[in-house]
C-alpha positions in Angstrom: 0.0 0.0 0.0 1.4 3.4 -0.9 1.6 6.3 1.5 -1.8 8.0 1.5 -1.9 11.8 1.2 -3.4 13.9 4.0 -7.2 13.7 3.8 -8.8 17.1 3.5 -11.6 17.8 5.9 -15.0 16.6 4.6 -17.1 19.7 4.0 -20.6 19.4 5.4 -23.6 21.5 4.8 -22.5 24.5 6.8 -22.3 27.5 4.6 -19.2 29.7 4.1 -19.5 32.8 6.3 -20.7 35.5 3.9 -22.7 38.8 4.0 -24.2 37.9 0.7 -27.9 37.3 0.1 -29.2 33.8 0.6 -27.7 31.3 -1.8 -30.7 30.6 -3.9 -31.5 34.3 -4.3 -28.1 35.0 -5.8 -28.4 36.5 -9.3 -24.8 37.3 -10.4 -21.8 34.9 -9.9 -19.6 35.7 -6.9 -16.0 34.7 -7.5 -13.7 35.3 -4.5 -10.6 33.3 -5.5 -8.7 32.2 -8.6 -10.4 29.1 -10.0 -9.9 26.5 -8.8 -9.4 28.0 -5.4 -7.0 26.8 -2.8 -9.3 24.4 -1.1 -10.6 23.1 -4.4 -7.0 22.6 -5.6 -6.3 20.6 -2.5 -9.4 18.5 -2.9 -8.7 17.8 -6.6 -5.3 16.4 -5.8 -6.9 14.2 -3.1 -9.7 13.1 -5.5 -7.3 12.1 -8.2 -5.3 9.9 -5.9 -8.3 7.5 -5.4 -10.9 7.9 -8.1 -11.1 6.2 -11.5 -9.3 8.2 -14.2 -12.2 7.2 -16.6 -14.3 10.1 -15.3 -14.0 13.0 -17.8 -14.0 16.0 -15.4 -14.9 19.2 -17.3 -13.2 21.8 -15.1 -12.0 22.3 -11.5 -15.2 22.9 -9.6 -15.7 21.3 -6.2 -19.3 21.9 -5.3 -20.4 21.6 -1.7 -23.7 23.4 -1.5 -26.5 24.2 -3.8 -29.9 26.0 -3.8 -32.1 26.7 -6.7 -30.0 27.5 -9.8 -26.9 28.4 -7.7 -23.9 26.2 -6.7 -21.3 27.2 -4.1 -17.9 25.6 -4.2 -15.6 24.6 -1.4 -13.9 28.0 -1.4 -17.2 29.9 -1.2 -17.4 30.9 -4.8 -21.0 31.1 -6.2 -21.8 29.9 -9.7 -24.9 30.2 -11.9 -25.5 26.5 -12.7 -26.5 26.1 -16.3 -25.6 22.5 -16.6 -27.6 21.2 -13.5 -25.5 18.2 -13.0 -25.9 17.2 -16.7 -29.6 18.1 -16.9 -30.4 16.3 -13.7 -31.5 18.9 -11.1 -34.7 20.0 -12.8 -36.3 21.3 -9.6 -33.1 23.1 -8.7 -30.7 22.2 -5.9 -32.2 21.1 -2.7 -35.8 22.2 -3.4 -37.5 22.2 0.0 -40.4 20.0 -1.2 -38.0 17.4 -2.6 -35.8 17.5 0.5 -38.9 17.1 2.8 -40.1 14.1 0.7 -36.6 12.5 1.0 -36.4 13.1 4.8 -39.9 11.8 5.4 -39.3 8.6 3.4 -35.8 8.0 4.9 -37.3 8.1 8.3 -39.8 5.3 7.4 -38.0 2.9 5.1 -34.7 3.2 3.3 -34.8 0.0 1.3 -36.8 -3.1 0.5 -36.3 -4.7 -2.9 -39.3 -4.2 -5.2 -38.1 -7.0 -7.4 -39.0 -9.6 -4.7 -41.6 -7.8 -2.6 -44.6 -5.4 -2.9 -43.1 -2.0 -2.1 -46.0 0.5 -1.9 -44.3 3.7 -3.1 -42.9 1.8 -6.2 -46.4 1.1 -7.3 -47.6 4.7 -6.6 -44.8 6.1 -8.7 -45.6 3.6 -11.5 -49.2 4.8 -11.4 -48.0 8.4 -11.8 -45.8 7.5 -14.7 -48.6 5.6 -16.3 -50.7 8.8 -16.1 -47.9 10.8 -17.6 -47.0 8.3 -20.4 -47.2 9.8 -23.9 -48.9 6.6 -25.2 -52.7 6.1 -25.6 -53.8 3.0 -23.8 -52.5 1.3 -20.7 -48.8 1.1 -19.9 -46.6 -0.7 -17.4 -43.5 0.5 -15.6 -40.2 -0.9 -14.6 -37.9 1.2 -12.3 -34.1 1.0 -12.3 -31.3 3.1 -11.0 -30.0 5.0 -14.0 -30.6 5.9 -17.6 -28.1 3.2 -18.9 -29.9 0.6 -16.8 -33.3 1.2 -18.3 -31.9 1.5 -21.8 -30.5 -2.0 -21.2 -33.9 -3.1 -20.0 -35.5 -1.6 -23.1 -33.3 -3.7 -25.4 -34.1 -6.9 -23.5 -37.9 -6.1 -23.6 -37.9 -5.3 -27.3 -36.0 -8.5 -28.1 -38.2 -10.5 -25.8 -41.5 -9.2 -27.2 -40.6 -9.3 -30.9 -38.4 -12.5 -30.8 -36.0 -10.5 -33.1 -32.4 -9.5 -32.4 -31.4 -6.4 -34.4 -31.7 -2.8 -33.2 -31.3 0.5 -35.1 -29.7 3.5 -33.4 -28.4 6.9 -34.7 -25.1 8.6 -35.2 -24.7 11.3 -32.6 -26.8 9.3 -30.1 -25.7 8.8 -26.5 -27.5 6.0 -24.5 -25.0 5.2 -21.7 -21.8 3.4 -21.0 -22.8 -0.1 -20.0 -22.3 -2.7 -22.8 -25.7 -2.7 -24.5 -26.1 1.1 -24.0 -22.6 1.9 -25.3 -23.2 -0.4 -28.3 -26.1 1.8 -29.2 -24.2 5.0 -28.5 -22.9 6.7 -31.7 -21.6 10.0 -30.5 -17.8 9.5 -30.0 -15.5 6.7 -31.1 -13.7 6.8 -27.7 -16.7 5.3 -26.0 -16.1 2.1 -28.0 -12.3 2.0 -28.0 -10.8 -1.1 -26.4 -14.1 -2.5 -25.3 -15.0 -4.8 -28.2 -16.7 -6.9 -29.2 -19.8 -4.8 -28.5 -23.3 -6.0 -28.6 -24.0 -7.6 -32.1 -26.9 -6.6 -34.3 -26.7 -2.8 -33.9 -27.1 -0.7 -37.0 -26.4 3.0 -37.0 -27.8 5.6 -39.5 -27.7 9.4 -39.5 -30.1 11.3 -37.3 -33.0 12.9 -39.2 -34.9 12.1 -42.4 -31.6 11.5 -44.2 -31.0 8.5 -41.9 -34.5 7.1 -42.6 -33.7 7.2 -46.3 -30.6 5.1 -45.5 -32.5 2.8 -43.3 -35.2 2.0 -45.9 -33.1 2.1 -49.1 -29.9 0.5 -47.8 -30.2 -1.2 -44.5 -33.5 -2.9 -45.1 -32.8 -3.5 -48.8 -29.2 -4.6 -48.8 -28.1 -5.6 -45.3 -30.9 -7.0 -43.1 -34.7 -7.3 -43.8 -36.9 -5.0 -41.7 -38.6 -8.1 -40.3 -35.4 -9.0 -38.5 -35.4 -5.8 -36.4 -36.7 -5.7 -32.8 -36.5 -1.9 -32.2 -35.3 1.5 -33.2 -34.1 3.6 -30.3 -34.0 7.4 -30.7 -33.5 10.5 -28.6 -36.3 12.9 -29.8 -33.7 15.7 -29.4 -30.1 14.5 -29.2 -28.3 15.8 -26.1 -24.7 14.6 -26.0 -24.8 14.7 -29.8 -25.1 18.5 -29.6 -28.7 19.5 -28.8 -29.8 18.4 -32.3 -33.4 19.1 -33.0 -34.6 16.9 -35.9 -36.6 18.0 -38.9 -40.4 17.9 -38.4 -41.0 14.9 -40.6 -38.4 12.7 -38.9 -40.3 11.3 -35.9 -43.7 10.9 -37.6 -42.0 9.1 -40.5 -40.0 6.9 -38.1 -43.3 5.9 -36.3 -44.8 4.9 -39.7 -41.7 2.8 -40.6 -41.9 1.0 -37.3 -45.6 0.4 -37.6 -45.1 -1.0 -41.1 -42.6 -3.6 -40.0 -43.7 -4.5 -36.5 -40.6 -2.8 -35.0 -40.7 -1.3 -31.4 -40.1 2.4 -31.2 -38.0 3.3 -28.1 -37.9 6.9 -27.1 -34.8 7.7 -25.0 -35.9 10.6 -22.9 -33.2 10.2 -20.3 -32.0 13.8 -20.9 -34.8 15.4 -22.9 -37.7 14.3 -20.6 -39.1 15.5 -17.3 -40.2 18.9 -18.5 -36.9 20.1 -19.8 -38.3 21.1 -23.2 -41.5 22.7 -21.8 -43.5 19.4 -22.1 -43.1 16.4 -19.9 -41.6 14.4 -22.8 -39.8 16.0 -25.8 -41.5 13.5 -28.2 -44.8 15.2 -27.4 -43.7 18.2 -29.5 -44.2 16.0 -32.6 -47.4 14.2 -31.5 -45.6 10.8 -31.8 -46.3 7.9 -29.4 -43.5 5.5 -28.7 -43.9 1.8 -27.7 -41.3 2.1 -25.0 -40.0 5.2 -23.3 -37.0 5.4 -20.9 -36.2 8.3 -18.6 -33.8 9.0 -15.7 -31.7 12.1 -15.0 -34.4 14.6 -13.9 -36.9 12.1 -12.7 -36.0 12.5 -9.0 -34.2 15.8 -8.9 -30.8 14.2 -8.3 -31.7 11.0 -6.5 -30.7 7.9 -8.5 -33.6 6.3 -10.4 -34.5 5.4 -14.0 -37.8 4.3 -15.5 -39.0 2.2 -18.4 -42.5 2.8 -19.5 -44.0 0.4 -22.1 -47.3 -0.3 -23.6 -49.1 -3.0 -21.7 -49.2 -5.3 -24.7 -45.4 -4.9 -25.1 -44.5 -5.7 -21.6 -45.3 -9.4 -21.8 -42.3 -10.9 -20.0 -42.9 -13.0 -16.9 -41.4 -13.2 -13.4 -37.6 -13.3 -13.3 -37.2 -12.0 -16.9 -35.8 -8.8 -15.5 -35.3 -7.1 -12.1 -33.2 -4.9 -9.9 -32.2 -5.1 -6.3 -32.1 -1.3 -5.8 -34.3 -0.1 -8.7 -37.2 1.9 -7.4 -35.6 2.6 -4.1 -38.2 4.1 -1.8 -36.3 7.3 -1.1 -35.7 7.9 -4.8 -39.4 7.2 -5.5 -40.4 9.8 -2.9 -38.2 12.4 -4.6 -39.6 11.5 -8.0 -43.2 12.0 -6.8 -42.3 15.4 -5.4 -40.5 16.2 -8.6 -43.6 15.4 -10.7 -45.8 17.6 -8.5 -43.4 20.5 -9.0 -43.0 20.1 -12.7 -46.8 20.1 -13.2 -47.1 23.0 -10.7 -45.4 25.5 -12.9 -41.8 24.5 -13.7 -42.6 23.2 -17.2 -44.2 26.6 -18.0 -41.1 28.3 -16.6 -38.9 26.1 -18.8 -40.8 27.4 -21.9 -40.6 31.0 -20.8 -37.0 31.0 -19.8 -36.0 29.0 -22.8 -37.7 31.5 -25.2 -35.9 34.3 -23.3 -32.5 32.6 -23.6 -32.9 31.7 -27.3 -34.0 35.2 -28.2 -31.0 36.7 -26.4 -28.4 34.3 -27.8 -29.6 34.0 -31.4 -28.0 37.3 -32.5 -24.6 35.9 -31.8 -24.8 34.0 -35.2 -24.6 37.3 -37.0 -22.5 39.0 -34.4 -19.7 36.4 -34.6 -19.7 35.1 -38.2 -17.3 32.2 -38.6 -17.3 31.7 -34.8 -20.9 31.0 -33.8 -22.8 28.7 -36.3 -26.1 28.1 -34.7 -28.3 28.6 -31.6 -30.9 25.9 -31.2 -33.1 24.0 -28.8 -36.4 23.8 -27.0 -37.3 25.0 -23.5 -34.2 24.8 -21.3 -32.4 22.4 -23.6 -30.3 24.7 -25.6 -27.1 24.4 -27.7 -24.8 27.0 -29.2 -22.7 25.6 -32.0 -19.2 27.0 -32.7 -16.7 26.7 -35.5 -14.7 24.0 -33.8 -14.5 21.9 -30.7 -11.5 23.9 -29.5 -13.6 27.1 -29.6 -16.5 25.4 -27.7 -14.1 24.1 -25.0 -12.5 27.6 -24.7 -15.9 29.1 -24.2 -16.8 26.5 -21.6 -13.7 27.3 -19.6 -14.1 31.1 -20.0 -17.7 30.8 -18.7 -16.4 28.8 -15.7 -13.8 31.4 -15.0 -16.6 34.0 -14.9 -18.8 31.9 -12.6 -21.2 30.3 -15.2 -21.3 26.5 -15.4 -22.0 25.1 -18.9 -20.8 21.9 -20.7 -19.7 21.0 -24.2 -21.6 18.5 -26.2 -21.2 16.9 -29.6 -18.2 18.0 -31.7 -18.5 21.7 -31.3 -21.4 22.7 -29.1 -21.9 24.3 -25.7 -25.1 23.2 -24.0 -27.1 25.2 -21.5 -29.4 23.1 -19.4 -30.2 25.0 -16.2 -32.6 23.9 -13.5 -36.2 24.6 -14.4 -36.5 27.0 -11.4 -34.1 29.5 -12.9 -35.4 33.0 -12.7 -35.7 35.7 -15.4 -32.9 37.7 -13.7 -30.6 34.7 -13.4 -31.2 33.9 -17.1 -30.3 37.5 -18.1 -27.1 37.3 -16.0 -26.1 33.9 -17.4 -26.6 35.1 -21.0 -24.5 38.2 -20.3 -21.7 36.1 -18.8 -21.9 33.6 -21.6 -21.6 36.3 -24.3 -18.7 37.9 -22.4 -17.0 34.5 -22.6 -17.7 34.2 -26.3 -16.4 37.7 -26.9 -13.2 36.9 -25.0 -12.6 33.8 -27.1 -13.5 35.5 -30.4 -10.9 38.2 -29.8 -8.2 35.6 -29.6 -9.1 33.9 -32.9 
């Protein structure tokens, strides 16, 4: 065993002494130190001694406290959080109603496996998701722990139901890093490197109507008959791929293709769902009904959970065909039920309003920075700004961080903005100003 470094003190929930307004009411970033600050630098060295190097850290933030759309780091710096833990904290950080639900459930029952026993809150959440499902007719629900886990479950279910093996996915898609999910993923080659052989029977085509031409004219015609395909899995709006909104004909036509060949249509709403686009599910913007829908990320405002929702006639598997020891954990279920109440109580409307505000403010950058900014796109609070290169996008990400705004790159050359759905008008204005300052700084150096 090597000599361990000195362990930094574990920071608890006590706030940094500050005369500033309450954390959640902060509008402008407050940066007190160079970034990362001294305590953050110490912790990063400690972290990198013990944690897996596989985790792609974006920049040197060490968050210890959050409220609403604000994150405070270990040095007391306050950031406008426009990545929300990768589109997870839809109700903001530590929403009091979510916290109360977690505390209440934790005081009654922390765990009992719903795979082997009748856990009451599991069924109550399933009933709520059945109510919210974007399918006509009855559905059934399986709860897991993450997006990747329910993507895996969706592959199993589609193969089980159709007695077919092959699956279609799209270039640019991200479905997770477990073996089945990463086999479906088509966003970056590095996710596949050194991990082969991957799951067989996966066919990728371009995202959008061009890809459906390829599917019908080449894949089905020259490589594999349509009757050999169990499912097509699609993100209604690609997230990791760069906040790519498809042409309006794409999803309705995809639905028709699936119907014509008995293929299951799986909507991956892990990132785009839970109100982020102004509707509970992004696919609702096109009026298309999937056969199976998977969601996670924002479902429980940061607690680990994933859900598979399937038409009742699709979910035909019997006892033991699939399960999960921790899936549908009661504390996570309680957080999910509180999250749904808040989304329906006004946060989806706020996502629409703040999204329109942000898109209108950012759109002029395309003309203001020709050759630097190529596109501004998205729906609700699921927004991407496309730059001339990945290098420029990464520079903007880091300049925004240096100014106190948290954003993340996506795709090859995009910066995505996915704040909590509680973000205020004033915070949105401040974030746009900081973001544009970061772009201006990077543009001057080109």
